C-alpha positions in Angstrom: 22.2 40.3 -10.8 25.2 42.6 -11.3 22.9 45.2 -12.9 20.7 45.1 -9.7 23.7 45.5 -7.5 24.8 48.5 -9.6 21.3 50.0 -9.3 21.4 49.6 -5.5 24.9 51.0 -5.3 23.8 54.0 -7.4 20.9 54.6 -5.1 23.2 54.6 -2.0 25.6 56.9 -3.8 22.8 59.3 -4.6 21.5 59.1 -1.0 24.9 60.0 0.4 25.5 62.8 -2.1 22.1 64.3 -1.1 23.2 63.9 2.6 26.4 65.7 1.8 24.5 68.4 0.0 22.2 68.9 3.0 25.2 69.2 5.3 26.9 71.8 3.0 23.6 73.8 2.6 23.0 73.8 6.3 26.6 74.6 7.0 26.7 77.5 4.6 23.3 79.0 5.2 22.9 78.1 8.9 19.1 77.6 8.3 17.8 74.9 10.6 16.4 71.8 8.9 14.9 68.6 10.2 16.9 66.8 7.6 20.3 67.7 9.0 20.5 65.1 11.9 19.5 62.2 9.6 22.0 63.3 7.0 24.8 63.6 9.5 23.9 60.2 11.0 23.9 58.5 7.6 27.3 60.1 6.7 28.7 59.0 10.0 27.3 55.5 9.5 28.9 55.4 6.0 32.2 56.5 7.5 32.1 53.8 10.1 31.4 51.1 7.5 34.3 52.4 5.4 36.5 52.3 8.4 35.4 48.7 9.2 36.1 47.8 5.6 39.6 49.4 5.7 38.6 52.2 3.3 36.7 50.1 0.8 33.1 50.4 0.1 31.2 47.6 1.7 29.5 46.7 -1.6 32.8 46.4 -3.4 33.4 42.7 -2.5 29.9 41.9 -3.8 30.8 43.6 -7.1 33.9 41.4 -7.3 32.0 38.2 -6.5 29.6 38.9 -9.4 32.5 39.3 -11.8 32.6 43.1 -11.9 36.2 44.1 -12.4 35.5 47.9 -12.5 33.5 48.4 -9.3 31.1 51.3 -8.9 33.3 54.3 -9.5 35.2 52.5 -12.3 32.1 52.7 -14.4 32.5 56.4 -14.9 35.9 57.5 -13.7 39.4 56.9 -15.2 41.3 54.1 -13.4 44.0 56.6 -12.3 41.5 58.4 -10.2 40.0 55.4 -8.4 42.4 55.2 -5.5 41.5 58.9 -4.6 37.7 58.7 -4.7 37.1 57.6 -1.1 39.7 59.8 0.4 38.3 62.8 -1.6 34.8 62.1 -0.2 36.2 61.7 3.3 37.8 65.1 3.1 34.7 66.6 1.5 32.5 65.2 4.3 34.9 66.4 7.1 34.9 69.9 5.6 31.1 69.8 5.5 31.0 68.8 9.2 33.3 71.6 10.1 31.0 74.1 8.4 28.0 73.0 10.6 27.1 75.5 13.3 27.5 73.6 16.6 24.5 75.4 18.3 21.9 74.0 15.9 23.0 70.4 16.1 22.3 69.9 19.8 
């Protein structure tokens, strides 16, 4: 079961990284894309869920209940970096949003 949760968590991580890549690509190039609004919406939804969960990934409690003491990012990052992962991605997302041309989003 834990393996399945890690697979699902990985799929979400890849999805959000692709969304972030779309935001940066659109923000840097300014080329319109039908993918930008869904990408922005998903990143805002992720931010809202993180806010509701007080900065923790909503899947983290599920990892803990299944006996995973590492969590998702603990699988491939050093323990000293773990407290900074979510704030890093929050900053990265905010910078990406600031790069977006306002005229193409409306």
